[in-house]
N, C-alpha and C positions, 0 to 999 in steps of 0.2 A: 485593321493596320493604322497605327498610329503614324502622325504628323513630325518628320524628322527635321531638326534646326540644327545646323553647324555653326556653333560658336566660335569666333577667331579674334582672341586678343592676347595681348602679353601681360596683361596685368591679373594675376592669381586669384587676386580676392574678387575683381568684376567678374571673373570668368565662373566662379562660385557662387556667386549672387544671382547672375544671369541663367545659369543652369538650373540653380533650385527653385527659380521663381516660372521658369520654362518649365520644368518637371511638373511642377504643381499645376499648370494648366493644363497638363495632359500632353506635352510633348516629348517626343523622343530627343534627347540632346547628345552630340558629338562634340567637343571641344579641339582646338588648335590654338598652339600657343606661336606659330610664326607663319610665313608665308608658304614656305614649303610644305609644312604638316598640313596647312588647309588645302593646298592643292590636292595632295596625298588624300586627304580625310574626304574630300568633296568628289573624288573620281571611286572611292570605293563606297562609302554610305550612299552617296548621289541623295543629299538633302531635298527637302520641300524647300527651303528657304536658308540663305546664309547672313548671320550678323557678322560684319566683318570691319575690323578697327583698321583705320587708315596708317596709322604708325605702328610698323611691326620692325622688327629685325629682319634684315635679307632684304627679302621681297616685301615693299610696301603693300596698303591695302588696295591702291590703286592698280598696281601690275597685277595682282592675284585677282583683283575683278575684270580685268582685261582678258587675262589668262582663263578665266572659267568660263567667261563670255565667248571665247574661241574655240574651244573644245565642244566637240556635238554634244559630247554625253552630259555637259553641264552648262550649256549655252542657255538654255530656258529657265535654269534656277534664280528667281528672284533675289537680288542682295541688298540689304540694309545696311548702308555705311555707318556704324558707331563710333564717333570720333571727337576730340576735341578741339578741333580746327573748323571756327566758327565763318572765317571769311567767305565771301559769294564766290570767290574764284576757286576754292577748295571744293565747296557744293557742286559747282559747274564742272570740275575736272573730274569729281565722282560720278556725276550723271554721263559725261563723255565718256569714262571709263566703262561704262556699263550698268550701274549702279540702279537700281530700282526706286531707293529712297535714300534719305540722309538723315540722321539724329546725332544731334551735337550732346556730349557730356558737359556738365552732368545734364541728367534726365531723371525724370518722375519715372518710375518703375511702371506704373498705371500706362503711362504715354506710350512706353515701348511694348509692352503688351499688346495696346490697342492697334499699334502699326503691325505687328505680327498678325493680329487677329485679320487687318484687312488685306495683307498682302497672301494671307491663305485663308482666303474664305471658305476652301471646300471643308475644312477642319470643321467649322462651326456650323454646316448644312446639315449634319447627322443630329 
């Protein structure tokens, strides 16, 4: 069974770039382009990890994170916030919302892949 990652971002180019790289690493990828799509996709796909942009149309990433953490079926899924917001207060707000980690854009793909590997250690134990 492959490890599932849900990527949530409103930037189509970034969605495609992240999807391509994670598929190349052996992950099964689902994408969502806004907060409501993210909530629905998470409930259906039950991913092993969520990569979540903060600035989204409608529900922002902080709200999506809080909602996922409040649902019994998704509360244990680790969430990596992927955002251009660099301020310490933004990072703190993300952690208080339930995020497991936080990476700022722009980032090196190698760094993001490494964080994904750390957050999904069982995928690399095989």
